[in-house]
C-alpha positions in Angstrom: 105.0 166.7 33.3 108.6 165.7 34.2 111.4 167.6 35.8 115.1 167.8 35.1 117.7 168.8 37.8 120.5 171.1 36.7 123.4 173.1 38.1 124.5 176.6 37.6 128.2 177.5 37.4 128.0 179.0 40.9 126.6 175.7 42.4 129.0 173.7 40.3 132.0 175.6 41.8 130.8 174.9 45.3 130.0 171.2 44.8 133.3 170.5 42.9 135.3 172.1 45.6 133.5 170.0 48.2 134.1 166.8 46.1 137.8 167.5 45.9 138.1 168.3 49.6 136.3 165.1 50.6 138.2 162.9 48.2 135.3 162.0 45.9 136.2 160.1 42.8 134.6 162.3 40.1 134.5 166.1 39.8 135.1 168.4 36.9 137.8 171.0 36.3 135.5 173.9 36.7 137.8 176.2 34.7 137.6 173.8 31.7 133.8 173.8 32.0 133.7 177.6 32.1 136.0 177.9 29.1 133.8 175.5 27.1 130.7 177.5 28.0 132.3 180.7 27.0 133.4 179.3 23.7 129.8 178.2 23.1 128.6 181.8 23.8 126.9 181.1 27.1 126.5 183.6 29.9 128.1 182.0 32.9 125.6 183.6 35.2 122.6 182.3 33.3 123.5 178.9 31.9 121.9 175.8 33.3 123.7 172.5 32.9 121.2 169.6 33.0 121.7 166.2 34.6 121.2 163.4 32.0 122.2 160.4 34.2 122.4 159.5 37.8 123.4 156.5 39.9 124.0 155.6 43.5 127.8 155.5 44.1 129.5 153.7 47.0 126.2 153.5 48.8 126.8 157.0 50.2 126.6 159.4 47.3 125.1 160.2 43.9 127.1 160.2 40.7 125.6 162.6 38.2 126.4 163.2 34.5 125.9 166.8 33.5 125.9 168.0 29.8 127.3 171.2 28.3 124.7 171.8 25.6 126.3 172.5 22.2 125.0 173.0 18.7 125.2 169.3 17.8 123.5 167.2 20.5 125.5 164.1 19.5 128.8 165.9 20.2 127.8 167.5 23.6 130.5 167.6 26.2 129.7 166.0 29.5 131.2 165.7 32.9 130.6 163.7 36.1 130.3 164.9 39.7 130.0 162.8 42.8 128.0 164.5 45.5 126.1 163.9 48.8 122.5 162.9 48.5 121.5 166.1 50.3 123.3 168.3 47.8 121.7 166.3 44.9 118.3 166.7 46.4 118.8 170.4 46.8 119.7 171.0 43.2 117.2 173.2 41.3 115.0 171.7 38.6 112.9 172.9 35.7 109.6 171.5 34.5 109.6 169.9 31.1 106.9 170.8 28.6 104.2 168.2 28.1 105.7 167.1 24.7 109.1 166.1 26.2 109.6 163.2 28.5 112.5 163.2 31.0 113.8 159.9 29.7 114.1 161.3 26.2 117.0 163.6 27.3 
């Protein structure tokens, strides 16, 4: 069984603020993310935004691609966030069912 890391809106707000304060290259406009989630009918306190891609960046941080799940997976909105390894490692995760592999996401 695989796992997928994700962020909540609360965690995203904190990490995006840190990224901006420390001059990281990529972080989303959280208000735009919130507006997109509201338009899609998500509860901002319950929604989980999964990571679909990660890479080491500048040898000191992780760049992660998060997805805003929509009705058409081929048109999902996405955003990137650069964060410290410790923050990445502390993100929550969910277990995938046996019939879904993490690399299929």
